[in-house]
C-alpha positions as CSV (number, residue, x, y, z in Angstrom):
1,X,-40.7,-15.8,-52.6
2,X,-44.5,-15.5,-52.3
3,X,-45.9,-17.7,-49.6
4,X,-49.4,-18.7,-48.5
5,X,-50.1,-18.7,-44.7
6,X,-50.2,-22.2,-43.2
7,X,-53.6,-23.4,-41.9
8,X,-51.9,-26.4,-40.3
9,X,-49.7,-24.4,-37.9
10,X,-46.6,-26.0,-39.3
11,X,-44.9,-22.6,-39.8
12,X,-45.8,-21.5,-36.2
13,X,-42.7,-20.3,-34.4
14,X,-40.7,-20.4,-37.7
15,X,-40.1,-17.4,-39.9
16,X,-40.9,-17.6,-43.6
17,X,-37.8,-16.7,-45.6
18,X,-38.5,-13.9,-48.0
19,X,-36.6,-12.2,-50.8
20,X,-35.9,-8.5,-51.2
21,X,-38.5,-7.0,-53.5
22,X,-40.7,-10.0,-53.6
23,X,-44.2,-9.7,-52.0
24,X,-45.0,-12.1,-49.2
25,X,-48.1,-13.0,-47.1
26,X,-48.4,-13.4,-43.4
27,X,-51.3,-14.6,-41.2
28,X,-51.7,-13.2,-37.7
29,X,-48.8,-14.4,-35.6
30,X,-46.6,-15.5,-38.5
31,X,-43.2,-14.1,-39.1
32,X,-41.0,-13.4,-42.1
33,X,-37.2,-13.2,-42.1
34,X,-35.0,-11.3,-44.5
35,X,-31.3,-11.3,-43.5
36,X,-31.2,-10.6,-39.8
37,X,-34.6,-8.9,-39.8
38,X,-37.7,-10.7,-38.5
39,X,-41.1,-9.2,-39.2
40,X,-44.1,-10.5,-37.3
41,X,-47.7,-9.6,-38.2
42,X,-49.4,-8.8,-34.9
43,X,-52.9,-7.7,-35.8
44,X,-55.2,-5.6,-37.9
45,X,-55.8,-2.7,-35.5
46,X,-58.4,-1.0,-37.7
47,X,-60.5,-2.1,-40.7
48,X,-62.9,0.7,-41.7
49,X,-62.8,-0.2,-45.4
50,X,-66.2,0.2,-47.1
51,X,-67.7,-3.3,-47.2
52,X,-68.6,-5.0,-50.5
53,X,-72.3,-4.4,-51.1
54,X,-72.4,-1.2,-49.1
55,X,-72.6,2.4,-50.2
56,X,-70.1,4.6,-48.3
57,X,-69.1,8.2,-48.3
58,X,-65.6,7.3,-47.3
59,X,-63.5,4.4,-48.8
60,X,-61.9,3.7,-45.4
61,X,-58.6,2.1,-44.5
62,X,-57.0,-0.9,-42.9
63,X,-54.1,-0.7,-40.4
64,X,-51.8,-3.6,-39.7
65,X,-49.4,-3.7,-36.7
66,X,-46.1,-5.4,-37.2
67,X,-43.2,-6.1,-34.9
68,X,-39.6,-5.9,-36.3
69,X,-36.6,-7.4,-34.7
70,X,-32.9,-7.7,-35.7
71,X,-30.9,-10.5,-34.3
72,X,-33.5,-11.0,-31.6
73,X,-33.4,-7.3,-30.5
74,X,-36.6,-5.3,-30.9
75,X,-36.3,-2.5,-33.4
76,X,-39.9,-1.4,-33.0
77,X,-43.6,-2.0,-33.6
78,X,-45.1,-0.2,-36.5
79,X,-48.7,0.5,-37.8
80,X,-48.9,0.5,-41.6
81,X,-52.0,1.7,-43.4
82,X,-53.7,1.0,-46.8
83,X,-56.6,2.9,-48.2
84,X,-57.4,6.5,-47.4
85,X,-54.5,8.1,-45.6
86,X,-55.1,10.5,-42.7
87,X,-52.5,12.7,-41.1
88,X,-49.9,10.5,-39.4
89,X,-50.7,7.4,-41.4
90,X,-47.9,5.6,-43.3
91,X,-48.0,2.8,-45.8
92,X,-44.3,2.0,-45.5
93,X,-41.6,2.5,-43.0
94,X,-37.8,2.6,-43.3
95,X,-36.1,0.1,-41.0
96,X,-32.4,-0.5,-40.9
97,X,-31.9,0.7,-44.4
98,X,-34.8,-1.2,-45.9
99,X,-38.4,-0.1,-46.7
100,X,-41.2,-2.3,-45.3
101,X,-44.4,-1.7,-47.1
102,X,-48.0,-2.9,-46.7
103,X,-49.5,-4.0,-50.0
104,X,-52.8,-5.5,-48.9
105,X,-55.1,-6.8,-46.1
106,X,-57.4,-9.7,-46.6
107,X,-60.2,-10.7,-46.4
108,X,-61.9,-7.6,-47.7
109,X,-65.0,-6.7,-45.6
110,X,-68.4,-7.8,-46.9
111,X,-71.7,-6.3,-45.8
112,X,-73.2,-8.0,-42.8
113,X,-70.2,-10.3,-42.3
114,X,-67.9,-10.1,-39.3
115,X,-64.1,-10.8,-39.8
116,X,-62.5,-12.5,-36.8
117,X,-59.1,-11.1,-35.7
118,X,-57.3,-14.3,-36.6
119,X,-58.7,-14.5,-40.1
120,X,-56.6,-11.6,-41.4
121,X,-53.7,-12.0,-43.8
122,X,-51.4,-9.2,-44.9
123,X,-49.4,-8.9,-48.1
124,X,-46.1,-7.0,-47.6
125,X,-42.8,-6.3,-49.3
126,X,-39.3,-5.4,-48.2
127,X,-37.3,-3.2,-50.7
128,X,-34.0,-1.4,-50.6
129,X,-34.3,1.9,-48.7
130,X,-33.5,5.3,-50.1
């Protein structure tokens, strides 16, 4: 199930139900549930992607922090990366036999435009682990 984040706050405090293998989107503070797992998008901790309209020597990356719980118990907080990977960066993490992957971070930076922390939306997917 692909979902759009709610601008009205009607999903606040409620997890969006997602399906294994189907991409989903979360705004800052929103949660997704798959089985007993709850995934909350906390923040974009880094966005060094080369802005549209700029010339850069490095394409950059974006990092999203997520919190994962199972049955209300914290399994961990994870930082997932898209873009250029440096040592220690990961784009997916295995949690409780499932792979949680970061597919995208929006909006994409534009030259001379500031992105507010609450404007970010991530696209993620949960797939069977290996």
